[in-house]
mmCIF file of the N, C-alpha and C atoms, coordinates in Angstrom:
data_MODEL
# 
_entry.id   MODEL 
# 
loop_
_atom_site.group_PDB 
_atom_site.id 
_atom_site.type_symbol 
_atom_site.label_atom_id 
_atom_site.label_alt_id 
_atom_site.label_comp_id 
_atom_site.label_asym_id 
_atom_site.label_entity_id 
_atom_site.label_seq_id 
_atom_site.pdbx_PDB_ins_code 
_atom_site.Cartn_x 
_atom_site.Cartn_y 
_atom_site.Cartn_z 
_atom_site.occupancy 
_atom_site.B_iso_or_equiv 
_atom_site.pdbx_formal_charge 
_atom_site.auth_seq_id 
_atom_site.auth_comp_id 
_atom_site.auth_asym_id 
_atom_site.auth_atom_id 
_atom_site.pdbx_PDB_model_num 
ATOM 1   N N  . MET A 1 1  ? 0.966  -1.036 -0.083  1.00 0.00 ? 1  MET A N  1 
ATOM 2   C CA . MET A 1 1  ? 0.059  -0.116 0.088   1.00 0.00 ? 1  MET A CA 1 
ATOM 3   C C  . MET A 1 1  ? 1.069  1.433  -0.158  1.00 0.00 ? 1  MET A C  1 
ATOM 4   N N  . ARG A 1 2  ? 1.958  1.061  0.907   1.00 0.00 ? 2  ARG A N  1 
ATOM 5   C CA . ARG A 1 2  ? 2.946  2.497  0.950   1.00 0.00 ? 2  ARG A CA 1 
ATOM 6   C C  . ARG A 1 2  ? 3.349  2.664  -0.547  1.00 0.00 ? 2  ARG A C  1 
ATOM 7   N N  . THR A 1 3  ? 3.531  1.312  -0.987  1.00 0.00 ? 3  THR A N  1 
ATOM 8   C CA . THR A 1 3  ? 4.698  1.550  -2.326  1.00 0.00 ? 3  THR A CA 1 
ATOM 9   C C  . THR A 1 3  ? 3.851  2.217  -3.641  1.00 0.00 ? 3  THR A C  1 
ATOM 10  N N  . LYS A 1 4  ? 2.801  1.885  -3.111  1.00 0.00 ? 4  LYS A N  1 
ATOM 11  C CA . LYS A 1 4  ? 1.570  2.439  -4.644  1.00 0.00 ? 4  LYS A CA 1 
ATOM 12  C C  . LYS A 1 4  ? 1.673  3.970  -4.126  1.00 0.00 ? 4  LYS A C  1 
ATOM 13  N N  . ARG A 1 5  ? 1.287  4.492  -3.132  1.00 0.00 ? 5  ARG A N  1 
ATOM 14  C CA . ARG A 1 5  ? 0.980  5.870  -2.689  1.00 0.00 ? 5  ARG A CA 1 
ATOM 15  C C  . ARG A 1 5  ? 2.369  6.793  -3.122  1.00 0.00 ? 5  ARG A C  1 
ATOM 16  N N  . ILE A 1 6  ? 3.518  6.072  -2.854  1.00 0.00 ? 6  ILE A N  1 
ATOM 17  C CA . ILE A 1 6  ? 4.869  6.965  -3.065  1.00 0.00 ? 6  ILE A CA 1 
ATOM 18  C C  . ILE A 1 6  ? 5.046  6.900  -4.610  1.00 0.00 ? 6  ILE A C  1 
ATOM 19  N N  . SER A 1 7  ? 4.611  5.652  -5.463  1.00 0.00 ? 7  SER A N  1 
ATOM 20  C CA . SER A 1 7  ? 4.850  6.015  -6.954  1.00 0.00 ? 7  SER A CA 1 
ATOM 21  C C  . SER A 1 7  ? 3.748  6.678  -7.363  1.00 0.00 ? 7  SER A C  1 
ATOM 22  N N  . GLY A 1 8  ? 2.572  6.933  -6.729  1.00 0.00 ? 8  GLY A N  1 
ATOM 23  C CA . GLY A 1 8  ? 1.311  7.324  -7.090  1.00 0.00 ? 8  GLY A CA 1 
ATOM 24  C C  . GLY A 1 8  ? 1.900  9.089  -7.148  1.00 0.00 ? 8  GLY A C  1 
ATOM 25  N N  . ILE A 1 9  ? 2.601  9.365  -5.686  1.00 0.00 ? 9  ILE A N  1 
ATOM 26  C CA . ILE A 1 9  ? 2.901  10.949 -5.638  1.00 0.00 ? 9  ILE A CA 1 
ATOM 27  C C  . ILE A 1 9  ? 4.104  11.162 -6.985  1.00 0.00 ? 9  ILE A C  1 
ATOM 28  N N  . ILE A 1 10 ? 4.993  10.297 -6.964  1.00 0.00 ? 10 ILE A N  1 
ATOM 29  C CA . ILE A 1 10 ? 6.082  10.232 -8.125  1.00 0.00 ? 10 ILE A CA 1 
ATOM 30  C C  . ILE A 1 10 ? 5.618  10.699 -9.601  1.00 0.00 ? 10 ILE A C  1 
ATOM 31  N N  . ILE A 1 11 ? 4.747  9.814  -9.755  1.00 0.00 ? 11 ILE A N  1 
ATOM 32  C CA . ILE A 1 11 ? 3.904  10.324 -11.021 1.00 0.00 ? 11 ILE A CA 1 
ATOM 33  C C  . ILE A 1 11 ? 3.164  11.675 -11.108 1.00 0.00 ? 11 ILE A C  1 
ATOM 34  N N  . VAL A 1 12 ? 2.774  11.948 -10.110 1.00 0.00 ? 12 VAL A N  1 
ATOM 35  C CA . VAL A 1 12 ? 1.962  13.259 -9.858  1.00 0.00 ? 12 VAL A CA 1 
ATOM 36  C C  . VAL A 1 12 ? 3.095  14.114 -10.367 1.00 0.00 ? 12 VAL A C  1 
ATOM 37  N N  . LEU A 1 13 ? 4.107  14.358 -9.691  1.00 0.00 ? 13 LEU A N  1 
ATOM 38  C CA . LEU A 1 13 ? 5.275  15.404 -9.718  1.00 0.00 ? 13 LEU A CA 1 
ATOM 39  C C  . LEU A 1 13 ? 5.934  15.177 -10.892 1.00 0.00 ? 13 LEU A C  1 
ATOM 40  N N  . ILE A 1 14 ? 5.993  14.348 -11.568 1.00 0.00 ? 14 ILE A N  1 
ATOM 41  C CA . ILE A 1 14 ? 6.635  13.859 -13.162 1.00 0.00 ? 14 ILE A CA 1 
ATOM 42  C C  . ILE A 1 14 ? 5.660  14.649 -14.001 1.00 0.00 ? 14 ILE A C  1 
ATOM 43  N N  . GLY A 1 15 ? 4.590  14.284 -13.678 1.00 0.00 ? 15 GLY A N  1 
ATOM 44  C CA . GLY A 1 15 ? 3.626  15.189 -14.541 1.00 0.00 ? 15 GLY A CA 1 
ATOM 45  C C  . GLY A 1 15 ? 3.288  16.545 -14.672 1.00 0.00 ? 15 GLY A C  1 
ATOM 46  N N  . VAL A 1 16 ? 3.427  17.286 -13.462 1.00 0.00 ? 16 VAL A N  1 
ATOM 47  C CA . VAL A 1 16 ? 3.432  18.863 -12.689 1.00 0.00 ? 16 VAL A CA 1 
ATOM 48  C C  . VAL A 1 16 ? 5.037  19.030 -13.955 1.00 0.00 ? 16 VAL A C  1 
ATOM 49  N N  . ALA A 1 17 ? 5.591  18.517 -13.302 1.00 0.00 ? 17 ALA A N  1 
ATOM 50  C CA . ALA A 1 17 ? 7.243  19.054 -13.966 1.00 0.00 ? 17 ALA A CA 1 
ATOM 51  C C  . ALA A 1 17 ? 6.996  18.809 -15.751 1.00 0.00 ? 17 ALA A C  1 
ATOM 52  N N  . LEU A 1 18 ? 6.491  17.813 -16.163 1.00 0.00 ? 18 LEU A N  1 
ATOM 53  C CA . LEU A 1 18 ? 6.210  18.081 -17.688 1.00 0.00 ? 18 LEU A CA 1 
ATOM 54  C C  . LEU A 1 18 ? 5.463  19.032 -17.957 1.00 0.00 ? 18 LEU A C  1 
ATOM 55  N N  . ILE A 1 19 ? 4.631  19.334 -17.446 1.00 0.00 ? 19 ILE A N  1 
ATOM 56  C CA . ILE A 1 19 ? 3.209  20.919 -17.769 1.00 0.00 ? 19 ILE A CA 1 
ATOM 57  C C  . ILE A 1 19 ? 3.999  21.707 -17.625 1.00 0.00 ? 19 ILE A C  1 
ATOM 58  N N  . LEU A 1 20 ? 5.105  22.161 -16.458 1.00 0.00 ? 20 LEU A N  1 
ATOM 59  C CA . LEU A 1 20 ? 5.542  23.234 -16.224 1.00 0.00 ? 20 LEU A CA 1 
ATOM 60  C C  . LEU A 1 20 ? 6.523  23.183 -17.882 1.00 0.00 ? 20 LEU A C  1 
ATOM 61  N N  . SER A 1 21 ? 7.182  22.478 -17.634 1.00 0.00 ? 21 SER A N  1 
ATOM 62  C CA . SER A 1 21 ? 8.561  22.338 -18.886 1.00 0.00 ? 21 SER A CA 1 
ATOM 63  C C  . SER A 1 21 ? 7.759  22.659 -20.403 1.00 0.00 ? 21 SER A C  1 
ATOM 64  N N  . SER A 1 22 ? 6.939  22.434 -20.393 1.00 0.00 ? 22 SER A N  1 
ATOM 65  C CA . SER A 1 22 ? 5.857  22.464 -21.728 1.00 0.00 ? 22 SER A CA 1 
ATOM 66  C C  . SER A 1 22 ? 5.367  24.060 -21.565 1.00 0.00 ? 22 SER A C  1 
ATOM 67  N N  . PHE A 1 23 ? 5.100  24.461 -20.774 1.00 0.00 ? 23 PHE A N  1 
ATOM 68  C CA . PHE A 1 23 ? 4.665  25.971 -20.853 1.00 0.00 ? 23 PHE A CA 1 
ATOM 69  C C  . PHE A 1 23 ? 6.223  26.749 -21.057 1.00 0.00 ? 23 PHE A C  1 
ATOM 70  N N  . TYR A 1 24 ? 7.225  26.419 -20.395 1.00 0.00 ? 24 TYR A N  1 
ATOM 71  C CA . TYR A 1 24 ? 8.433  27.126 -20.931 1.00 0.00 ? 24 TYR A CA 1 
ATOM 72  C C  . TYR A 1 24 ? 8.882  26.894 -21.983 1.00 0.00 ? 24 TYR A C  1 
ATOM 73  N N  . ILE A 1 25 ? 8.872  25.662 -22.945 1.00 0.00 ? 25 ILE A N  1 
ATOM 74  C CA . ILE A 1 25 ? 9.380  25.659 -24.062 1.00 0.00 ? 25 ILE A CA 1 
ATOM 75  C C  . ILE A 1 25 ? 7.979  26.422 -24.830 1.00 0.00 ? 25 ILE A C  1 
ATOM 76  N N  . ARG A 1 26 ? 7.134  26.601 -25.012 1.00 0.00 ? 26 ARG A N  1 
ATOM 77  C CA . ARG A 1 26 ? 6.223  27.189 -25.727 1.00 0.00 ? 26 ARG A CA 1 
ATOM 78  C C  . ARG A 1 26 ? 6.102  28.809 -25.642 1.00 0.00 ? 26 ARG A C  1 
ATOM 79  N N  . SER A 1 27 ? 6.638  29.249 -24.377 1.00 0.00 ? 27 SER A N  1 
ATOM 80  C CA . SER A 1 27 ? 6.748  30.758 -24.321 1.00 0.00 ? 27 SER A CA 1 
ATOM 81  C C  . SER A 1 27 ? 8.176  31.077 -24.962 1.00 0.00 ? 27 SER A C  1 
ATOM 82  N N  . ARG A 1 28 ? 9.406  29.721 -24.973 1.00 0.00 ? 28 ARG A N  1 
ATOM 83  C CA . ARG A 1 28 ? 10.432 29.988 -25.905 1.00 0.00 ? 28 ARG A CA 1 
ATOM 84  C C  . ARG A 1 28 ? 10.262 30.205 -27.238 1.00 0.00 ? 28 ARG A C  1 
ATOM 85  N N  . VAL A 1 29 ? 9.382  29.053 -27.799 1.00 0.00 ? 29 VAL A N  1 
ATOM 86  C CA . VAL A 1 29 ? 9.017  29.202 -29.064 1.00 0.00 ? 29 VAL A CA 1 
ATOM 87  C C  . VAL A 1 29 ? 8.267  30.387 -29.559 1.00 0.00 ? 29 VAL A C  1 
ATOM 88  N N  . ARG A 1 30 ? 7.402  30.843 -28.763 1.00 0.00 ? 30 ARG A N  1 
ATOM 89  C CA . ARG A 1 30 ? 6.688  32.378 -28.981 1.00 0.00 ? 30 ARG A CA 1 
ATOM 90  C C  . ARG A 1 30 ? 7.505  33.420 -29.151 1.00 0.00 ? 30 ARG A C  1 
ATOM 91  N N  . SER A 1 31 ? 8.830  33.349 -28.438 1.00 0.00 ? 31 SER A N  1 
ATOM 92  C CA . SER A 1 31 ? 9.777  34.688 -28.219 1.00 0.00 ? 31 SER A CA 1 
ATOM 93  C C  . SER A 1 31 ? 10.421 34.432 -29.416 1.00 0.00 ? 31 SER A C  1 
ATOM 94  N N  . GLY A 1 32 ? 10.819 32.919 -30.205 1.00 0.00 ? 32 GLY A N  1 
ATOM 95  C CA . GLY A 1 32 ? 11.760 32.806 -31.436 1.00 0.00 ? 32 GLY A CA 1 
ATOM 96  C C  . GLY A 1 32 ? 10.808 33.053 -32.351 1.00 0.00 ? 32 GLY A C  1 
ATOM 97  N N  . ARG A 1 33 ? 9.351  33.008 -32.444 1.00 0.00 ? 33 ARG A N  1 
ATOM 98  C CA . ARG A 1 33 ? 8.941  33.440 -33.606 1.00 0.00 ? 33 ARG A CA 1 
ATOM 99  C C  . ARG A 1 33 ? 8.547  35.117 -33.671 1.00 0.00 ? 33 ARG A C  1 
ATOM 100 N N  . GLN A 1 34 ? 8.399  35.444 -32.779 1.00 0.00 ? 34 GLN A N  1 
ATOM 101 C CA . GLN A 1 34 ? 8.929  37.037 -32.575 1.00 0.00 ? 34 GLN A CA 1 
ATOM 102 C C  . GLN A 1 34 ? 9.956  37.598 -33.242 1.00 0.00 ? 34 GLN A C  1 
ATOM 103 N N  . GLU A 1 35 ? 10.981 36.876 -32.811 1.00 0.00 ? 35 GLU A N  1 
ATOM 104 C CA . GLU A 1 35 ? 12.244 37.325 -33.197 1.00 0.00 ? 35 GLU A CA 1 
ATOM 105 C C  . GLU A 1 35 ? 12.813 36.932 -34.646 1.00 0.00 ? 35 GLU A C  1 
ATOM 106 N N  . ILE A 1 36 ? 12.142 35.887 -35.166 1.00 0.00 ? 36 ILE A N  1 
ATOM 107 C CA . ILE A 1 36 ? 12.023 35.725 -36.210 1.00 0.00 ? 36 ILE A CA 1 
ATOM 108 C C  . ILE A 1 36 ? 11.570 36.567 -37.582 1.00 0.00 ? 36 ILE A C  1 
ATOM 109 N N  . SER A 1 37 ? 10.051 36.767 -36.857 1.00 0.00 ? 37 SER A N  1 
ATOM 110 C CA . SER A 1 37 ? 9.259  37.946 -37.403 1.00 0.00 ? 37 SER A CA 1 
ATOM 111 C C  . SER A 1 37 ? 9.803  39.441 -37.768 1.00 0.00 ? 37 SER A C  1 
ATOM 112 N N  . GLU A 1 38 ? 10.728 39.849 -36.419 1.00 0.00 ? 38 GLU A N  1 
ATOM 113 C CA . GLU A 1 38 ? 11.461 41.013 -36.668 1.00 0.00 ? 38 GLU A CA 1 
ATOM 114 C C  . GLU A 1 38 ? 12.486 41.100 -37.316 1.00 0.00 ? 38 GLU A C  1 
ATOM 115 N N  . ALA A 1 39 ? 13.122 40.169 -37.563 1.00 0.00 ? 39 ALA A N  1 
ATOM 116 C CA . ALA A 1 39 ? 14.339 40.061 -38.354 1.00 0.00 ? 39 ALA A CA 1 
ATOM 117 C C  . ALA A 1 39 ? 13.919 39.940 -40.151 1.00 0.00 ? 39 ALA A C  1 
ATOM 118 N N  . GLN A 1 40 ? 12.578 39.339 -40.231 1.00 0.00 ? 40 GLN A N  1 
ATOM 119 C CA . GLN A 1 40 ? 12.327 38.902 -41.417 1.00 0.00 ? 40 GLN A CA 1 
ATOM 120 C C  . GLN A 1 40 ? 11.672 40.583 -42.395 1.00 0.00 ? 40 GLN A C  1 
ATOM 121 N N  . SER A 1 41 ? 11.238 41.419 -41.007 1.00 0.00 ? 41 SER A N  1 
ATOM 122 C CA . SER A 1 41 ? 10.534 42.426 -41.533 1.00 0.00 ? 41 SER A CA 1 
ATOM 123 C C  . SER A 1 41 ? 12.055 43.456 -41.892 1.00 0.00 ? 41 SER A C  1 
ATOM 124 N N  . THR A 1 42 ? 13.335 43.296 -40.798 1.00 0.00 ? 42 THR A N  1 
ATOM 125 C CA . THR A 1 42 ? 14.039 43.981 -41.258 1.00 0.00 ? 42 THR A CA 1 
ATOM 126 C C  . THR A 1 42 ? 14.637 43.658 -42.477 1.00 0.00 ? 42 THR A C  1 
ATOM 127 N N  . VAL A 1 43 ? 14.995 42.404 -43.033 1.00 0.00 ? 43 VAL A N  1 
ATOM 128 C CA . VAL A 1 43 ? 15.358 42.014 -44.142 1.00 0.00 ? 43 VAL A CA 1 
ATOM 129 C C  . VAL A 1 43 ? 14.817 42.610 -45.502 1.00 0.00 ? 43 VAL A C  1 
ATOM 130 N N  . SER A 1 44 ? 13.154 42.682 -45.027 1.00 0.00 ? 44 SER A N  1 
ATOM 131 C CA . SER A 1 44 ? 12.472 43.084 -46.360 1.00 0.00 ? 44 SER A CA 1 
ATOM 132 C C  . SER A 1 44 ? 12.687 44.650 -46.473 1.00 0.00 ? 44 SER A C  1 
ATOM 133 N N  . LYS A 1 45 ? 12.835 45.709 -45.057 1.00 0.00 ? 45 LYS A N  1 
ATOM 134 C CA . LYS A 1 45 ? 13.085 47.015 -45.439 1.00 0.00 ? 45 LYS A CA 1 
ATOM 135 C C  . LYS A 1 45 ? 14.792 47.103 -46.215 1.00 0.00 ? 45 LYS A C  1 
ATOM 136 N N  . GLY A 1 46 ? 15.726 46.093 -45.890 1.00 0.00 ? 46 GLY A N  1 
ATOM 137 C CA . GLY A 1 46 ? 16.970 46.227 -46.542 1.00 0.00 ? 46 GLY A CA 1 
ATOM 138 C C  . GLY A 1 46 ? 17.023 45.876 -48.120 1.00 0.00 ? 46 GLY A C  1 
ATOM 139 N N  . LYS A 1 47 ? 15.806 45.018 -48.347 1.00 0.00 ? 47 LYS A N  1 
ATOM 140 C CA . LYS A 1 47 ? 15.599 44.701 -49.836 1.00 0.00 ? 47 LYS A CA 1 
ATOM 141 C C  . LYS A 1 47 ? 15.076 45.878 -50.497 1.00 0.00 ? 47 LYS A C  1 
ATOM 142 N N  . LYS A 1 48 ? 13.931 46.456 -49.647 1.00 0.00 ? 48 LYS A N  1 
ATOM 143 C CA . LYS A 1 48 ? 13.555 47.634 -50.306 1.00 0.00 ? 48 LYS A CA 1 
ATOM 144 C C  . LYS A 1 48 ? 14.026 48.787 -50.702 1.00 0.00 ? 48 LYS A C  1 
ATOM 145 N N  . LEU A 1 49 ? 15.271 48.999 -49.394 1.00 0.00 ? 49 LEU A N  1 
ATOM 146 C CA . LEU A 1 49 ? 16.094 49.743 -49.926 1.00 0.00 ? 49 LEU A CA 1 
ATOM 147 C C  . LEU A 1 49 ? 16.968 50.097 -51.162 1.00 0.00 ? 49 LEU A C  1 
ATOM 148 N N  . PHE A 1 50 ? 17.456 48.500 -51.094 1.00 0.00 ? 50 PHE A N  1 
ATOM 149 C CA . PHE A 1 50 ? 18.433 48.415 -51.999 1.00 0.00 ? 50 PHE A CA 1 
ATOM 150 C C  . PHE A 1 50 ? 18.298 47.641 -53.099 1.00 0.00 ? 50 PHE A C  1 
ATOM 151 N N  . SER A 1 51 ? 16.905 47.588 -53.356 1.00 0.00 ? 51 SER A N  1 
ATOM 152 C CA . SER A 1 51 ? 16.455 47.102 -54.872 1.00 0.00 ? 51 SER A CA 1 
ATOM 153 C C  . SER A 1 51 ? 16.308 47.820 -56.014 1.00 0.00 ? 51 SER A C  1 
ATOM 154 N N  . VAL A 1 52 ? 16.569 47.153 -57.516 1.00 0.00 ? 52 VAL A N  1 
ATOM 155 C CA . VAL A 1 52 ? 16.713 48.092 -58.268 1.00 0.00 ? 52 VAL A CA 1 
ATOM 156 C C  . VAL A 1 52 ? 15.585 48.135 -58.804 1.00 0.00 ? 52 VAL A C  1 
ATOM 157 N N  . THR A 1 53 ? 15.286 49.382 -59.000 1.00 0.00 ? 53 THR A N  1 
ATOM 158 C CA . THR A 1 53 ? 13.712 49.577 -59.849 1.00 0.00 ? 53 THR A CA 1 
ATOM 159 C C  . THR A 1 53 ? 14.097 50.352 -61.347 1.00 0.00 ? 53 THR A C  1 
ATOM 160 N N  . PRO A 1 54 ? 13.135 50.581 -62.476 1.00 0.00 ? 54 PRO A N  1 
ATOM 161 C CA . PRO A 1 54 ? 13.412 51.101 -63.325 1.00 0.00 ? 54 PRO A CA 1 
ATOM 162 C C  . PRO A 1 54 ? 14.133 52.567 -63.395 1.00 0.00 ? 54 PRO A C  1 
ATOM 163 N N  . ILE A 1 55 ? 13.765 53.402 -62.034 1.00 0.00 ? 55 ILE A N  1 
ATOM 164 C CA . ILE A 1 55 ? 13.852 54.612 -62.309 1.00 0.00 ? 55 ILE A CA 1 
ATOM 165 C C  . ILE A 1 55 ? 15.468 54.430 -61.671 1.00 0.00 ? 55 ILE A C  1 
ATOM 166 N N  . THR A 1 56 ? 16.118 53.980 -60.520 1.00 0.00 ? 56 THR A N  1 
ATOM 167 C CA . THR A 1 56 ? 17.413 53.931 -60.310 1.00 0.00 ? 56 THR A CA 1 
ATOM 168 C C  . THR A 1 56 ? 18.510 53.348 -61.298 1.00 0.00 ? 56 THR A C  1 
ATOM 169 N N  . LYS A 1 57 ? 17.933 52.515 -62.145 1.00 0.00 ? 57 LYS A N  1 
ATOM 170 C CA . LYS A 1 57 ? 18.821 51.972 -63.290 1.00 0.00 ? 57 LYS A CA 1 
ATOM 171 C C  . LYS A 1 57 ? 19.688 52.532 -64.094 1.00 0.00 ? 57 LYS A C  1 
# 
């Protein structure tokens, strides 16, 4: 009986740890996507500035 209780507590603690780590991973992915979006807009601005148009030829 005691072994079942201890193993149950351990399983619950592992589950909580997995849930918390998934929240951390999700926040890191979100910040990475935002960083990629900002970098993409910077690249787009650079392409607009240095693009060759019929006027600048």
